[in-house]
N, C-alpha and C positions, 0 to 999 in steps of 0.2 A: 646500259653502258653509255656514258657521255664521251664524245670524241670532239676535240677542238683542234683544228689545224692552224698552223701559222707558218710564215716563212716565204710565202709567194712574193712575186714582184715582177718587174720588167727589167730584163738584162739583154745584152747582146749575145749573138751566137758565139759559142766557144766558152762562155762563162759558166760559172757554177752557182748553184743554189742549194740550200738545205732546208727541206720541209720538216716540220715537227708536228706531232699529233699527241696532245695530252689526253690520256685515257683515265677514266675513273668509273667506279660503280660496278665492277665485276670481280668475282672471286673464282672464275673458271680456271682450271689448271690445264685444260685442253682447249686450245683456241687457234684461230687463224686471224691474223691482222694483215692489212695490206693497204696499198695505195692504188687508186684507180684514177682515171682521167677522162674528161669529156670535152672535146672541142666543139665549137658551134656547128650544128648540123650533122654531128656524128654521134654514134652510140658510145655509151660509156664502156671503157675497156680497162682490163686489168694491166697494171704496170709492174707491180712486184708484191709478193706476199711472203710472210714469215709465220711459222707456227711455233707451238710451245717447245718444240725440240730444236728450234733454230734453223730448221730447213727453209731455204729460200727458193723462190721461183720468180723468174723474170720473163717478161715478154721479150721476144727476140730483138725488137727495135731499141731496147735500152741496155741490153747485155753488154758488159764491159764499160758502161758509162754511169749507170745508177747503182747505188748500194742501199739496200734496206737494212735497218738495224733496230734493235729494241733495247730499252733501258728498263730493267725490272726493279720494282720497288722492293725494299728490304722485307724479307719474310713473306713475300707474296709470289704467286706464280704468274699473275697477270702483269703485263708490262705497264709501266707508268707512262712511258713516252715511246712513241714510234717515230723513226726518222727515215727520211729519204734523201740521201746525198746525190745530187744530180750534177754531173760533170759533162763537159763538152756539149753543152746544150745546143739544140738545133731549133730552127723556127718551127718544125713539125712537132716539137715537144710542147708547143703552146697549147694550153688547155686549163680548165679548172681541175684541180687535183683534189681528190677526196680520200680521206682516211676511212677505213671500214673494218669491222670486226665481225667474226662469226665462228661457227664450229670448226674444228681442225680439218674436217674433210673439205671445207670450202676453199682451201688453198689451191691455187691453180685452176679454180673453176670460174664460173660466170659471176658477174656482179649480183645476180639474183640469189646466190648462195649465202651472201653476207647478210647479217641481221641488223647491224647498227652502222650508221653513217654520220660523218661530220657534215658541216655545211659547205665545205670546200674552200680552197684558196687558189687565186688566179695566178697563173704563170704565163708571162708573155715574153717570147724570145724574138728579138728583131735581128734581121740579117745585116 
């Protein structure tokens, strides 16, 4: 599975950004896809995940501000594009954001449960 992120950038606190992840190469009908982030000197953490049934899970710090969604290709179960709409951004949201994919049981789990990763897109929020 190939995952390519886009949409990162530098914005001020309170602004919005939308990240996109183009996915290709999988025919799985049961899956988990998600967004993870890693700030300098910190461990990679889960931000939001979505599975093949559309069930979403968010980390507490982004609940009510971020929305994960998926755009499925015609006649396929696997999403074509994964999105992360990020609103009311805070400086502590600054990190490299990664798109990841794995089996459906990986949703809500640790980064180690995901099988495929993009190369990341940098998000910087200034106060």
